C-alpha positions, 0 to 999 in steps of 0.5 A, spaced: 434 514 461 432 517 455 434 516 447 438 523 448 442 520 453 444 515 449 446 519 444 450 524 448 457 523 447 461 520 454 465 525 457 472 524 459 473 526 467 476 533 467 484 533 468 482 537 475 477 531 477 483 526 476 488 530 479 483 531 485 482 524 486 490 522 485 491 527 491 485 524 495 489 518 495 496 521 496 493 524 502 490 518 505 496 514 504 500 519 508 495 520 514 496 512 515 503 513 514 503 519 520 500 514 525 506 509 524 511 509 529 518 511 526 522 505 527 517 501 522 521 502 516 528 500 519 525 494 522 522 492 515 529 493 513 532 489 518 527 483 517 529 483 510 536 482 512 535 476 516 530 473 511 536 474 506 541 470 510 536 464 508 533 465 502 534 470 496 528 475 496 527 482 493 525 488 498 518 488 495 516 481 497 516 483 504 510 488 507 510 490 514 504 493 517 502 495 524 494 495 526 492 499 532 486 496 535 482 499 542 487 496 547 493 493 543 497 493 537 498 488 532 504 487 527 503 484 521 508 481 517 507 478 510 513 475 506 513 472 499 518 466 499 520 463 492 518 456 490 522 451 493 523 447 487 527 453 484 
């Protein structure tokens, strides 16, 4: 790094570069969603309804993911439960 490099003003990324990066993130997210079965969102809502019979939770406190391996599929369910002290 030369002395002139230190004196150069750091440039902000162009809006086109930022837009491209955001689009890549959206496309990657949509590709992942495309491989998920159609029933997964409905299953998540039903799981939330069952949990709400026993505990008060928000929709964003439950996440359901389906991981496909070579010869099996794994359904991962994460639920953030409220503190029992409340």
